[in-house]
N, C-alpha and C positions, 0 to 999 in steps of 0.2 A: 440593478440589472446588468448582467455581463454584456460585453460588446463582442459580437460574433466575428469569427474569421469568415470573410467572404471569398469564395473561390469562383473565379470567372474563367470560362473556357469551354472546350469541346469535350462532351461526354461520349463514351463508347460503352458497348457491352463486350466484355471479354469472356470467352468460354474455353475451358480446358477440357479436352477429351483425353482422359487418362486410361491407359490399358497396359497389359502385360505383353512384352515382346519376347517370345521364346523360340520362334522359328521363322523361317523365310518361306515365301510363297514358292510353289514348284515352277511357276512360269516366269518369275522375275526375281532378281536379288533384292527384294524389299521385305521388310518385316511384316508379320501378321500380328495385329493387336487383338488380344482376347479380353473379355470382361470389361468393355469400355464403360467408364463412368463419366458423366457430364457434370462439370462444376462451373456454373456461371459466377461472374463477379463484376463489379463496376470497373470501368477502364477510363483512361484519359483523365480529364479534370474530375470526373466522378470518383476515380481511385484516390486522387489527392484529397478530395473532400472526405471520403470515407476514412482514410488514414487519420486525418485530424479529429474526426468524430470518435474514432476508436480510442484516441489519446485522451478523450474526455472533454473536448472543447465544443462549444456551440458553433455550428457551421451552417452557412447558407451557400448553396451552389447556384450560380447563375449560368444557365446553359441552354442549348437547343436540343430537344429530344423529339424524335419522330412520333407520330400518332400510330404506333405499331406495337407489336408484342415485345420487341426488343427494348423500346423506350419504357414501356410499363415495367419490364423486368429490372431495368436499371433503377427506376424509382423504388421498386420493392426492395432491392438490395441495399439501398442507402438508408440504413437504420440510423436514426439520430441526426439526419441531415435534412434541412428545409430546402426544397427545390423551387427556384424561381425560373419558370420556363419562358424562354424567348420564343416568339412566334416563328414557326418553321414548317415548311411543307415537304421536307425531304425525309428520307429514312434515317433510322438510327444505325450508325455503323456497327458491325459485329465482326470481331476478330476471333476465329476459332483456332486454337493451337492443339495439334495432335501430339500427345506426349507419351513417353514410356520411361519408367525408372527415373523420373525427374528431368528427363532430357526432351527438348522439343524436336520433333521430327518434321513437322509441316505446319504451315499456317494458311487458313482459308478465310478470306475477307469478303464480306458482303455489305451492301449499303454504302459503297464507297463514293457514289455520285452524290455530291451535296445538293440539297434543295435550295430554295430561296429563303433567306433570313430577312425578317422585317427589322428595320433599324428603329425599333420602338423601345425606349428606355423608361417608359412610364413606371414610376414607383422605385426606380433604381437609385436615384440621387440620394434620398434619405437613407436607404439601405447602405450604400457605399460609405456615406459620411458617418454612419454609426459603427463602422467596422473597426476592430482592433488592428487588423491588417487585411490587406487584399492580396491574394495569390492569383496571378493570371497564369493559367495552364493552357498553353496554346498547342493544339494538335493539328493546326493547318486547315480547319474546316470552316473558317469564316467568322466565328464569334468575335475574335479580337480585332477584326478588320472593320467592324461596324463604326462608322464615323461618330455617331452620337455617344456610343459607349466609350470610345477613345477620348472624347472631350471630357466626359465625366471623370475618367481615370486621370487625365491630365490636370484637371482642376481640383483634385482632392487636396485637402489641407496637408501641408508638408509633414505634419506630425503623424499622419497615417502612413505606415510603411507599406510600400507596394513591392512585391517580389514577382518578377516576370520570368517564367520558364518558357523560352522561345522554341520555335519549330522552324526548320528551313523553309517549309511551305507556308508559314504563317506570316504574321506582321512583326515589324520591329517594335521593341518596347516604346511606350510613350515617354517623352522627356521627363526626367526627374525621378525615375523609379529608384527606390532604395537599393535594390539588388536585382541583377539579372543572372540567370543560372544556366547558360548553355553548356552542353557537353563538349568534348574536345572537337568532334566532327562538326557540330553546329557552329562553334566559335570559328573554326577554319572557314566554313562556308560564308558566314556573315562578314568575317574580316576580308575575304576575297572581294566582296562587293565594295568594300572600302579601299581596295587596292593596297592592302597591307601585305608587305613581303614577309614570308615566314621562312625563307631559305636560310640555312646556316644555323649552327648551334644545336643544342639538344632539344628534344621534344618539349621539355619544361620551359626552355627559353622561348620557343615558338609560341607556346600557350601564353606566356607572359606578355609577349609583344601583341598578340591578338587581343588579350584581355584589356591591355592599356588602350588599344585603338578603339575597342568597343565602348569603353567608358566614355571616351571623347565623342565617338560617332553617335552613340545613343543618348548622350547627355545623362548618363546614369551616374548615381553616386558611387556604385561599385559593381563589379562583375566577378562572379565566381565561376570559373571553368571547372566542371567536374571531370575528373580524370579516371573514372572507373575505380579499379582496385588500388590505384595510386593516390586516391584522395581528391583534393580540390585545391585550386590556385585562386586566391582572392586578390584582385587588383583594385586600387582606388584611382588609377590613371597615372600615377607618378610614384616614384620611389620603388623600393623593393617589394615584390608581392609577398603575401602571406600564404605559405603552403602548409596545408594540414594533411599529413599522410593518413591513409586509412588503415585500421587494424587488419591483420590478416584473418580472413574468414574463408570457410569452405562452403561454396554454394554453386549450384549448377545454373540457377535461374536468376539473373539480375533484372528481369523485367519489372518495371515499376520503381527501381532504385532512384531514378531521377525525380519521380513524383514524391518519394519519401524524403529525399534531400530537400526539395523545394518546400514541402509542407512543414518540415521541422524548422527550416530557416525562417519561414514566415511566422510561425508560432513563437520562435525565439525573439524576433524583432517585436512582435506584438507584446511580449512580456517585458520589453524594455532593455533587452540585451543589445550590446553593441554588435555591429555586423560581424566582426571577427569571431566573437563568441557564438553567434548564431550559426555561422558556417562550420565552426568546430563541432557543435552539437549535431549539425546536419550530416557531416561526414560519419560520425559515430553511429547515428541513427540509421543511415542508409546501409552501412556495413552490417549492423545488427539485423536489419530486414533481410538482406541477402543471406546472411548466415542462418537465419531462421527458416529459410526455404523460399524466400521471395513471395510471389503471389500465391503459391501453394499453401503458405502459412495462413491464408485468409486474414491478412492484415494483423497477424499475431505478433509481429516484432515490436518490442517496446521502444518508446522514445528514450533518449539518454536520461539517466536517473542517478541520483546520488545514493539511492537505496541499493547498495551493493548486494545485499542478501537476496532481494527480489530478482535482480539480474542473474545471479548465480543459479537460483532455482529454475528460472526459465531456460537457461542454457542447458542445465542437466536434463530437463524434460525433453528439449529439442534433440540433443545428441542421443539420448537413450531411445527416443522414438524412432530414430534412424538405424538403430542397431549398433550405435557406436559405444565405445568404452569411456566411461567417465572416471577420471583419476582425481583424487583430492589429496592434499597435504596440508600441513598446518604448522603454526609456530608464532613467535612474537615478531621475528624479522626486524628487530631493533638495530639499526645501523646495518644495512644490507651489505654483505661482503661476498667474496669469491666462493666461499663454501656454500652459501645460500644459493647462488646462481647455479653452481654445478648440480646441487640436489634438485632444484626446480627444473632444470633442463632434462635431467635424467627421468624425473617423474612424468614430464610431458610426453616423453617418448614411449611411455607405457600405454598410452591410449589416444583418444581423439579430442580430448579437452582436459584442461587442468584447472581445478578450482582450489584456491588457497584459503584455508580457514585461519583467520588472523585474530589473535588475542586482542581484546579491547584494552584501552589504557588501564581501566580498573583491574582487569584480569592480569595484566602484566605486573601491576603494583603488588597484587596479592602473591604472585609467583616469584617476583624478583626483588621486591623491596620498595621502599618509598621513593627512592631516587630514579626509578625506572617507570615508564620507558623514557629514553632520551628523545625519541621522536614520536609525536602523537599519532594515533591510529589513522586519521584521515591522510596524513602525509605518507605513512608507511604503506597504506593501501594504494595510494597514487603511484608510488615508486614501483610497487609490485605489478600493478596494471600496465606499467610502461614496458615491462619485459615481454618479448614476443612469445615466450614459453608459457605465460600466464594468461588464461582466458577470462577468469573472473575471480573476484575476491569477496569473501563474506566475513564480516566482523562478528565475533561472538563474545559474550560477556561472562560466560561461565569459566571455571578453572580448567575444564577439559573440553575438547570439541565433541563430546559424545552426543549432545543434543542436536547440534548443527549437522552432525553426520547422519543422525536418524532422519532429519528433515531432507537432506540431500540424497542419501542412500547411494553413494558412489560405488562403482564396481571395484575400484582399487583404492586403498588408503596407503600412501607412500610415506614412510617414516624415515627421516634422515637421522643418522646417528649410529652408535655402536650397540646394536641389539642382537648381534650374532649369537645364536644359541638361546636367546631369551624371547619370551612372548612380548609382542608389541602391546602396549597398554590398551589400544583401541581395537585390538583384534576381536574381542568378544562381541562388541557391538556390530562389527562388520559381518559376523556370522549370522546375525539376525535376518539378513536378506541375501545370504550367500555371497557377500563381498569378500575380498581378499586383502589382508594387510601384508605389506611387504616392507623390507628394509633396504634403504639405499645408502651406500657408503658416502662419506663426505670428505672433503679435503682436510686433512689433519693440519693443525696449527692455525686454522682460521676460525675465529669465534668473536662474537660481540664482546664477550668478557675480555679477551685479549686486546681488542681495540681500545676498550675503556681503560684497561690497565696501562697501556702504552700512553694514552692521553693524559692520565693522572700523573704518571712518572715524568712525562715531558713537562707538564704544568708545574711539577714540584721543583724543577730546576729554576733558580732565580733568573729572570730576564733583566739585564742591565737597563733596558729601555723602559721598564715598568717601575713606577713608584710603589714599593711594597707597603708603604704606609697608607696608601689610599685604595688598596685592593685586598679583598678577603678571599680565602680559599675554602670551598666546601668539599669535604671528603666524600668520595663516591663509594658507596657500598657495593662490593663485588661479590657475585655469587659464583664460587669456584666450580660448582657443578653444572653451570649453564650449558645447555646443548647449543649446537651451532645456530639454532633459530632463536 
């Protein structure tokens, strides 16, 4: 039997009122929204629980919901989540956002006056002790302040990771949590209560000082301060912090990104990852969530995955759905050089995202010979993904990218090389969906073949510091017709 992720915290009902804004009212300079559509979704701790459930995990949500239509709607929306209700006589808070073209214009809150919560933890101790991890999602409405519940969380076995996502109006984490995840403003507010000076230095230095102080003040094992589009800073209380930059994404609505970060971090720790790895996954997952449209994606952003093909396909669908231009290019990219980078940057400027179709190791061997590739596909993909101009990488095993192109159906296929006046080999398949194949110039004199030839020539010169009687040399087969990729 699997061990569930238990999410503890304050649940809300979020409602998006989406409309078209094409004109202003005649009596005031405010937009008129036509064709309003109402889209409810779980919010607060319920959003974090729903995200984990969408990722395929067993999830139990411990929360307080009002005996009202909003509370029943939250439960209805929580597909795949078991809800443990705490006794509560207040309303379910509702946040309505009025939006147009993906941009929030106004928020209307109701049910903001909390009722009375009973400090009754009947049945919770065995549930919490059975958890693979516990995520505390505090939205300042009292659940995390219940003394009996805090005692249970404090007394959890040390092997059970607890991730605490705090709120300025909520409670401080219980001692011993594996990870606390305040955002930059929350970390500043909590550090101020600890009289931590933040003056001087860069914003990153200030975040580091605050995180160090919160590790000590909260008796936490680690604190990750989320920095929005800049990623996250992880502190263990001493030594240099670990900073994970976020990949660049285009997204108007970051609502829920903190919940995405915390849920992925908790699931990573539940899976046995060290805290640094869990935080790295969380940064990537939160960025993917924002890039997919945030809450408007209805929890559609995937968690970090090693299946590059699946991630590429989801990126293509998302960008195309917004009316963006999907660009793809391909090659072996064995020993990445300046010619590759120039071509990739040029390809990215042709549209709104760039997918690289990468030949697998077997595919490279068939094309280049038994001594190639020099770098395995997993490492080649990782290097490509590190480039700002590359949004996704998909590895294919065929000799040509035709099948992966049919699957992705990019708007533009960018071919690097000297094809002036000649037909690009993949042009025919692009025409099947009215795609366009184009040729991009590359930097002459830069090629993997040239690099290998130089390395072989250099290696052929005897090194006086090497005992030639104990070293052997394997000749490298060079393909003189190799393209820059």
